[in-house]
N, C-alpha and C positions, 0 to 999 in steps of 0.2 A: 771126865767131868763134863757137865752140860755147858754148851757155848750159846751165847745170845747172838742174834743177828746184828752185826756191827758194820758201821760205815768204814770203808777202807780207802777212801779218796778224800784229800783235803787240799783246798786251793786258796791262795792268798795273793794280795797285791802288796808288794813291799812299800812301807811308808818312809824308808830311809833312816829310821830311828832304832829299830830292833833287829836282833839276829836270832830270836827265839820264836819258833813256830810250832804249836802243839798239834798232837794227834790224839784221838780218844779211843782207838781200838787196841786190842792186846797184840803186841808184837813179841813173838818168842825169840826169833833170831834177828840180829841186825841186818843180815843179808835179805830178810824178807821185806825190807823197807827201801823203796826207790825214791830219789829226790831229783826234781827237775827245776831249773831256772830258765824261764823263757824258752821252754821246749828242749833244753839241753840237759842231759843227766849229769849230775855233779856228785863229788865225794868229799868236798871240803867241809865236813860237818861231823858232829858226834851225836849219839842218840842217848837220851836219858829215859828211864822208865821201862826198860826191857822186861818182858814177861809180867807186866803190871796190867791187871784187868782194866784199869781206868786209863791206860795209855801213858804217853810221855811227851817229850819235846825233841824237835830237831834243832840243834844249836849250831849255827854256821860259825866258821872261824872269823869271818868279817861280816859286817852289815851289808846285805844285798842292796844294790842300786835302787833308788826310789822308782816306783812303778814297775819293778820287775815282777813277773808272774811266777809265784812259787807253787809247785805241785808236789804233794806227798802222797805216794800210793803204796799200800801194803799188798805185795804180790808173793803168794806162796806157791812154789812148784808142786805139781801133782806127782809125787814120787814117794816110795817107801824107803826109809833110811835104816830101819831096824826090823827084825822079825818079831812076830807076836809069840806069846808063850805056848799056844797050842796050834796045831796044824789047821784045825777047823776055823779058828778065828783068823789065821793068816790067809786061808783061801778066801774067806769072806771079804777081808779088807782088800785083797788083790782084785777081787771081782768089782768092788766099789771103785777102786782106782782106775780100772780099765774103763768103767762107765764114765768116770770123770774125764778121762782122756778124750772120749768121744765128745763130751761137753766142751772141752777145750777147742775142738775142731769147730763146733758151732759158734763159739765166741770168735774164733778167727774169721769165719765167714761173715759174721755180723759186723766185724770191725773192718771188713774190706771196703775200701773207697774207690777202687780202680775198676771193678767189674760191676756194671749197672744191674746185673742179675743177682748180686749179693748185697751185703750191707743192709740198708734200709728196705731193699726190695724183699727181704725175708720177713719183715714185720707187717702184720696185718692190722688194719685200722677200720673200725666201723663205729660211726656215731651212734650214741644211745637214743636214737629217735626212730619213730615208726617210719618205715619205708627206706631207711638208710641202707646203702649198698656197701659191701666190703671192698676196701681198697688196700693198697700197700702204703707204707709210710713213705716210700720213695716217691709215689705220685702225690701224696699229701704235701711233701716238702716243696714241690714245684709251685704250690700256690703262693708262697711268700718267701722270697729270697732275701737274705741279709748280706750286707756288705762284709760282715764277718766271715761269710762263706768264701771270701776271696782274699782274706788277710792271713798273714802268719800270726803265730801267737804273740810275737814281739809287737806287731802292728796293732793287734787287738789290745794288748796291754797298754801301749802308748796312748790309744784313744781314750782309755779310762783314767789316765793321769790328769791331775788338775792343771798341770803345765806340760802339755805334750811337746815332743821334739821332732818326731818323724814326719816325713812328707807322705801322706796317704793318697795322693792323687791317683796313682796307677791302679791300685785295687778298687777304688771307687769308680773309676772310669770303666774298668772291666765289668764290674757288677752292673752298671747302668746299661751296658751294651751286651749283656749276656743273653738277651732274648726273653728274659722273664718280664712279666707285665706288672709285677708289684715288688718293689725293692724297699727293704726296711733298713734304715740307718739307726742302730740302737743309740741310746743315750750315751753321750761322750763328746769329746772334742777332737775334731778331725782337721789337721792342717793340710791345705790344698794349695798348689802353686800354679795350676792351669785352669782354664775354663772347663767346666763340666756342662755337657748338653744332655738334656733329658729327651730321649726319643719319643716320637709320637705314640700316644696310647699307653705310656708307662706311668705308673703311680709310684711316686717316691714319698715315703713317710718316715718321719723321725719319731722321737718319744717326747716331744713338747719343747717349750722354750723356758726362759728364765727372766728375771726382772731386768728391765732396761727402760730408762726414761732419760729425757734430755734436760729436765729441770728438776732440781731437788731443793725444796724449801729448807731442808736440814742437811747440809753437805756431809755431815758425819755419819749419816745413815742412808739406807736405801741405795747402796752402791750397786752399780751394774754387776751382774752375776752370771756365771756359767756353771754353777754347781749342778743344776738340774737340766735335763733336756738334751737335745741334739744340736751341736754347734759346728757349722762348716766355717773354718777360719782360713781366710785367703791371705797367703803370705807372699813376701817378696814384691817384685814389680810385675804386675799383670802384663801379659803379652798383648800388645796393641795390634790385633789382627782382625778386628771387627770394624764395619763401616755402615753408614746409612746415607748413601749419596743422595737419595731423593728427599731428604729432610732439610733442604736449604731454606733460608730465611727471606721473607719479603716485607716484614713489618719494620717500620722505623721505630727504634726504641723510644719509649716514653721516659720522661724524667719526673721524679717526685722528690721534692726538697733538694734539687740540684744534683741528684744521683740518677744516672742512666741505668735502665734495666733492659738489656737486650735479651732476646730469646737464645736458648742454648744453640750453639753453632756446631753443625756436623760437617761443615766443609772448611777448607783452608782459605776461603775468600780470595781465591786466586784466578777467578774467571777473567780473561782478557780477550777483548774483541769478540765476545760471544762464545768462545770455547768453554766447555764445561769446567767448573771448578773441581778441584780434586777433593776426594773424601778425606776427612780427618779420621785417622785410625784411632780406635779406643779399645780398652780391655773390658772384658765381661767376665763375671764370676760364674753365674749360672744362666743358662739359656733354655727356654722352654717354648714349645709351639703347641699346635692344636691337639685336642682330645687327651691331654695329659693332666696329671695332678701332682701337686707339691704341697705337703702339709707337715705341720708339727715340727718345725725346725727353725734354726736361726742361721742366716747368712751374714757374716761379718768380716771386717778387715782386721788383721792382726795389728795391735797397737801395744807392743810389749805384752803379748797375750791379751789379757783383758785389763791388766793392772794400769796400763797407760790411760785408759778411759776414766779411771777413778782418781787420778792425780791432777789436781787443779793447776799445779805449777808446771806441768808438762805441756809444751806447746806443739807437740808432735801431732801430725795427722795420721800417723800409722803408716803401714805399707801402702804402696801406690796402686790403686785400682780405680777404674773409672765408673763402671756400672755394676751394681750388685746383682740384679735380676732383670733380664731382658725377656719380655713376653711378647711374642709376635705371631701374626696369623693364627690367633689363639682361640678360635671358636670352640666352645664347650670346655675349655681348660678351667681348672679349679685351683686356686691358690688359697690355702686355708691355714690359719694359725702359723703364719710365717713372718718372722722378723728379718728385715733387711736393714742392718744398722752399721754404724761406723761412718767414716768420712769418705764416702764415695765421691770421686772428683767430678763426675758428671751427674749421676743420679743413683739413688738407692734402687728405685724400680723404674724401668723404661718399658712403656707399652706402645707398640706400633702396629699399624695395619698389616704390613708385610715385612719382608726381610731387609728392607732398606735399599732395595734395588728397583730398577724400572722393568724387571723381568717377570714378576708374578703379580697377580691380583689377589690380594689377601682378603681374609674374612675374619675379623676379630669379634664378631657378634657373640654375645652370651658368654663372655669370660667372667668368671666369678672370683672375686677377692673377698674373703671372709676373715674377720678377726685378725688383722695384721698391723704391723708397724713398719714404716719405711722412712729412711733418713739419708740425707746427702746434700750435695750442692743444689739439687732438686730432689726433695724427698720423693715425690711422685712426678714423673715426666711422661705425658701422653702426647705423642706426636704423629702427624700424618703429613702427606704431601701438601704443598701450598697451592693456592690459586693465583692467577695473574690477571691484572686488569688489561683488557684489550684497548689499545690506543687508536688503532685504525685498521680497516680492512679494505684492500684494493682488489676488487673482483676482476678487474681488467688484467692486472699484472700478477694475479694470484699470490699476493703477499698479505701478511698479517703482522701487525706491530704490537708488542706488549711491553710491560715494564721490565727493567733489567737492573741487576746490581752484581757486585763481585762474587756473591754466593750462588749465582745462577748455575743450574746443572741440567736443564731440560734439553740442551743440545747433545747430551750424552745418549739420547734415545731417538731424536729426530721424529718424534711422534707427539701428538696432542689430541685433546678433545675440546669441544666448545660447549658451553652451558646450553641446555635445551636440546642437545642432539646426542645420539649414541654413536655417531660416526667417529672413526679414527682417521685423523689427517696426518699426512707425512710431508716433510719438506726436505729439500736437498741443499739448501744454502741459507746463509744468514749474514747480517751485518749489524753493527751497533752504531748509533748516532754519535755525534761529536762529543756530547757531554756525558756519554756512557750511562744514560738513563733509560734508553729504549733499544730493543732489539727487534729486527724485522726478519721473519722467516720467508724464504723465497721458494718459488716453484711448488706451491702447496697443492696437493691433491687429496681427495676429490675437490670439486669446485666449492669455494667458500661461500657462505651466505653473505648477504649485503651488510649485515650488522650482527654483532655479538658483544656481550659485555665482559665475559669471563672465559679464560682458558684454563684447562686442567690437564694434568698428566694423563697419558693414554691408558695406563694400567691402574687407574683409579678403581678401587675395589669396593667392598661392602663397608658399611658404617659400623659404629660401635654399639648399635642398638642392642639392648639387653645386657650390656656389660655393667656389672654392679660392684661397687665398693661398699661393703657392709661391715659395720663395726671396725672401721679402719682409721688409722692415724698417719698423716704425712707430716714430717717435720723437716726443717732446713738443716744445714750442717750443725748448727748449735753446738759448738765446740765446748768440751768440758771445762776449758780454762775461762769460759765466759767471754772470750774474745770473739768479735764478729768475723765472718768469713773474709771480708776485705782486709781486716787487720792482719789476717794470716796469709795474705797474698793470693786469695782464691777468688776474687771478684765477689759479686753479690749473690748470696745463697737465698733460696726460697723454698717454701714447703711444697708448692704446687705450680706446675706449668702445663698448659694445654693449648695446642694449636694444630691446625691442619684440616684438610677436607677429604672425605666427610668425617665429621666428629659428632654425629647425631645421637641423641638419646642416651648419653651416659647417665648413670644413676649413682648417687652418693647417698647412703643411708647411715645415719649415726656416724658420720665421717668428721674428722677434725683436721684442719690445716693450721699448723702452729709454728711460729718462730719465736724464740725467746731472746737470742742474742744477735740474730741477723736482722736485715732490714726489709726483706721481701716476704710477703705471705703468699700471694697467688698472682700468676701472670697468665691472663686469658687472651688469646688472639682470635684465630678463626675457630670458634667453638659455638655450636648451636644446639638448642634443644636439650640442655643438661638440666638435671633435676637434683636439687640438694634437699633432702628430707631429714629433719632433726640433726642438722649439721652445725658446725661452728668454725669460724675463722677467728684466730686470736693473734693479735700483734702484727705489725708490719704493713707495708703498702700492698694494696690490691689494685691491679691494673686490668683494664678491659678496653677493647677497641670498638669504636662506633663505625658504622658503614662509611661515613665520610672520611675516616682516618685510614682505612685500609680496604683492599679488595675483599679479604676474608675478615669478617667481623664477628663480634660476640653477640649472640642474639637468643631470644626465647629462653632465658635462664630463669629458673623458678626455685626460690628459696622458701620452703614450706616448714614451718615450725623450727626455723633455723636462726642462728645469731651471727651477725657480722659485728664483732665486739667493737666498743668505742675505741679500743686501742688500735684498730685497723684504720689506716689512712686511705680514704676513698676518693681523694682529689683527682686521681687519674683512672678511676673506675667508671668508665663511660660506655657501657654496652649499648647496643642499639635498642634492645628491650630486655627488661629484667624485672621480675616480680619478687619483692621481698616482703613477706606477709606482715611481719611485726612492725616494719617501717611504714607500710601503706595502710594497715589497719592496726594502729597501736593498741597494745593491751596494758601498757605500763603507765602508771600515774594518770589515769583517765578519769578517776572519780566517777566511774559508771557511764561516762559518755562514750558512745560508739563513734569512732573517727575513721574517715576515709581520706587519705591524702597521698600525694606522690612522694617518693623517698628522695627525689632530687628536683631541682628547679626546672621542671618541664611541665607540659600540659597535663591536666587531669581531666579525662573525658569519660562520661557515662553515656553508653550507646544503646540504641535500640537493637533488636535482634537482627535487623537487616544491615547493621554496621553504621547507620547514621548516628552521628554524635548528638545527643540530646542536651547534655550539660558539658560545657568546656570551661575549665579554670586555667588561665595562663599565668604561670609564674613570671614569665619574661616581662610582661607589661601590666600584670595584675588585672587583666580584663576578665569579665564574666560574660559568657554567651550561652543563650538558651535557644534550642531549635526544636521544631516538631519533627515527626517521623518523615515528612516530605523534604527534609533538609532546609526548611524555611526558618530563618532567624526570627524569633519572636521577642527576644530581649537581649540587649547588649549594654553592658556597663563598662565604661572606659576607666581603667585604673589610674591613668595619668591625670584625668580631670574630674573623676567621679561623676561624669555625665552618664545619664541613663536614657537609652533609646528603646522604645517599644514598637514592634512591627506587627502588621497583620492587615488583611483586607478590610475587616471590620473589627474594631476593638471595643469590647464591652466591659464595663465595670459593674459588678453586681454586688448586692448586699448579701447578708447571710441567709436571706429567704429566697435567694436565686432571682431577685428582682433586678432588672437592668436599671442602673442609676445614671449611667453615662455611656453613650455610644459614639465612636468615631468611625466615620465611613471613609475608606481610603480613596475611592474613585471620586466622590463628590467633595471630599475633604470637609464634610459637614460634621458637626458635633451636636448630638442630641442629649438632653438631660431631662430626668424625671423630677428634678427638684430645683430649688433656688440656687443661684450662684451668688454667693455672698462673700465680700472681702473680709479679711481677718481684722482689719483696722478701719475705723470710721473716717471717711473723708480724707484718706491718705493716698490710696492707689488709683491709678488711671486705667481706663479700659481703652487700650490702644495708645498710640503716641503720635507726635507730629510726623515722624518718619514712617510709622506703620499704622495707618488709619483704617478704621472699619469703613467699608464702602456704603452700606445701608444699615439702618437700624429699624427693625419691624417690631412694633408694640401693639398690644390690644387696646391700650389707653395711653394717655400722655406720660411724659417722663416727669417723675416727681423729684423735686429738689428740696433740700432742707431749707426752710424759710422761717424758722422759729425765732421770734424776737430775742429769746434768751441766749441765742448764739451770735447776736449782732451788737455792734457798738458804732459810735460816731455817725449816727443816723441823721441825715440832712436832706433838704430839698435841693433841686438843681439851681444853680446860679444862672444869671442871664447869659454869661459866656457859654456855659455848658449847653443852654437851650439853643444858642446860635449854632453851636457845633452839631447838635442833634438835627436841626433843620438842614444844615449842609449835608449831613450824612444821608438824609433821605434822598437828596438829589443825586447821590453817586451810586444808587442801587442800579445794577445793570444786569443784562442777560449775557451768557457766555457758554462756551463748551470747554470741557476738560481735555488737555493735551493727550492723555493716555486713552481717553475714549475715542478721540478722533483717530489716533494711531491704530486702534483696534477696529473701529466701526466706520471710519472715514465719514462720508456725508450723513451716515445714519446715526451719528453720535447725537445724543439728546441735548437740548438747551437747558441750562440751569440759571437760576436767579440768585443774585447775591451781590456782595461787594468785593472789592479788591483790598486786601489788608494794607498794602502800601498806601493806597489812596485814603484809607481811614486814618492812617498815621499822619498823612499830610494835612487832613482837615483839622485834626487836633493841634498840629503845629501852627496852622494858620491863625488860631485863636490864642496862641501862647500856652497851650496845654501839652503836657507829656502824655501821649496815648497809653504808655505802658504803666501809668499810675492807675489805669482803669483795667478791669478784668475783661474788657471787650476784645482786645487784641493780644495775641501770643506770638512769641518768637523762640525757636529752639535750635540749638546747634548740636551736632554729634559727629563722631569720627567713624568714617567708613573706608576701609582699605587705605589707611594712612592719609585720607583726605578729610578736611573739615567740611561738612555739609550743614545747611540750615533751611528752615522753612518758617513761613508766617501762618498764623491761624486766627480765626474769628469765633467768639462765642456768640452765635446768632440769637440765643435767648436774651442775653444782656444787651446786644445791639438793638434788638426790637424794642425792648423796654426803654432804652435810652432815647430812641426816636419818638416813641409814643409820648414821652414826658414833655415834648415840645409842642405837641399838637393841641 
């Protein structure tokens, strides 16, 4: 009869519920069917459907264990068991069987995995493209190695289970260190109990990630999942064998709402009398350095598998691991579509300049993080070595004194550098002052400069320029129970922490720092030249340090098209300089008005190209100051008194036709006007005062006074007494010199003609009249520098008319 081409191999993963596994090929004899469980041949089954064209079933006596790998193979031996009816037919079938025996040898050679000249080396490969060269499958296989190539069938089967149980650390480590440059970790769940380190130049890729978020508006859906993608699950207690001695702290923690937020501590704070503090050991799940790649996988902590993360009543933090991913000395390294999630006790992702020692100079430039999520006590932790404030330099005794605290580790290397110099200095001794705040290095060589502001470690390396976090999200611990980290005994968790020098030119594009249940959003210390483009900070305190608060400060931070949500507390966010576009040029609820303002109560300056401030608005005292390009103040308005000062050598007031209406000359102090000076009210205001008199009045004609009868009443002629007073007044007219003129001009002071006001008063008194009932004499008092001053004055026009009336 004719036979169709049939599949003879069937593979299943046991689900723990069934013992029946079908095959669809024709099986004539039961002995032609071989059955394997996890690579071991078994016989505890029966076969149904023998000699059936549509196949049958393998029925086990008991249900196979869940995740077991079931393999059913139809294997027919190449032998004749009966003779054919005619000799010619028999010879023909014998010849065919002999040929098939040779085919069996070929199969054996193809199946050989011990001899590199056999197996896949027998298979030819040529791509269907013009110019392609023939190769062997053996060479082609080297291009991409799978961790499955180093696992047993049991281990592979376990990785495909929804709840794996085996520890796959060993085969994964072997795969990573096999020498291949591209390692594939197929979709699955891999339990790992030790740190795995990705060698330089190796590309490790999985098959994607699955859903994970730290906040679910609807708790009954959108559960954390590991159904799809590649998941590295770190189990047990991670071995604490990593350290970062050079990441000691120098910043005094800030408080927000009575809560202190210290930087992550990498020492045991046990420096005494200047000796180096010891490094705090910590565990790391995955470690990667320069020129490597990691993509399309999840790094997570075991928390009852994944189910613990979806149970709000569960207060567990899962297994104990400190850092999920440590990226160091990572120039040109790429981290793409990687989730580092779970309750990492220090940080989900740690990025450092070097390996945490004083031995190498690192280069973390151009590290690329794309499309990722990182979670932990610090979701994203970027650290570099600290700077130290120089307190004193003694060039005679070759000593230098800097700040000191129990976290100090610089004495572990006995070397340092100073700002502004490329020299490496060494010292052979040191001592600490009585209050343990300063340390002095002794016997420093080469010769110290007379002054310096800042000390840095000698192995200071390159900065983070070109390092980019693109489409990335950093979240705090954000426990699934909705408890904050401090309620779980873990201190204050935050989404983002950055400090150290140099920390220049970090870029964050479409980046989000978020905390939902914890209290800290971002903690910035010594961080300069960072750019946040289309980014968002949501919830929690944001902290930054000014130059006056720390040697290493936060500066030149630029938020472009980004949001610091109203839910963020900025009370301790005090960077030296920071641009936040939507706060400084608001676009919300402006009703079409273009606004420029400062986002905090500091100065707002508008400058010329040469750096001179043209307009200065001061929030501190509400003052306004205008300057020209020569740095000359032209206008100053005092916010405290609303006083307005105008400055200039010559000040001109012009009308809309550019005609000068008023000119004030600074040297002569003269004021020129092109029009009339007219008071706003009639016969109400004075020109000058008794204490501030005009010296001379020049007019082209006489002074005109109002004398309209309609404005006068009680009009009378002089009495005889008044006439006698007038005659006496004529007799007291004298000549004299003014005191101030004599003081200035001495004998050259001019003689003036007039009366003495006090004598005028006496004349009126002599006739029983009150001089102050007449407008001739005036008396004024005023307060000057807490003293009462006074002066007398005479209206000479009325005095003259009074005297003339008696003639």
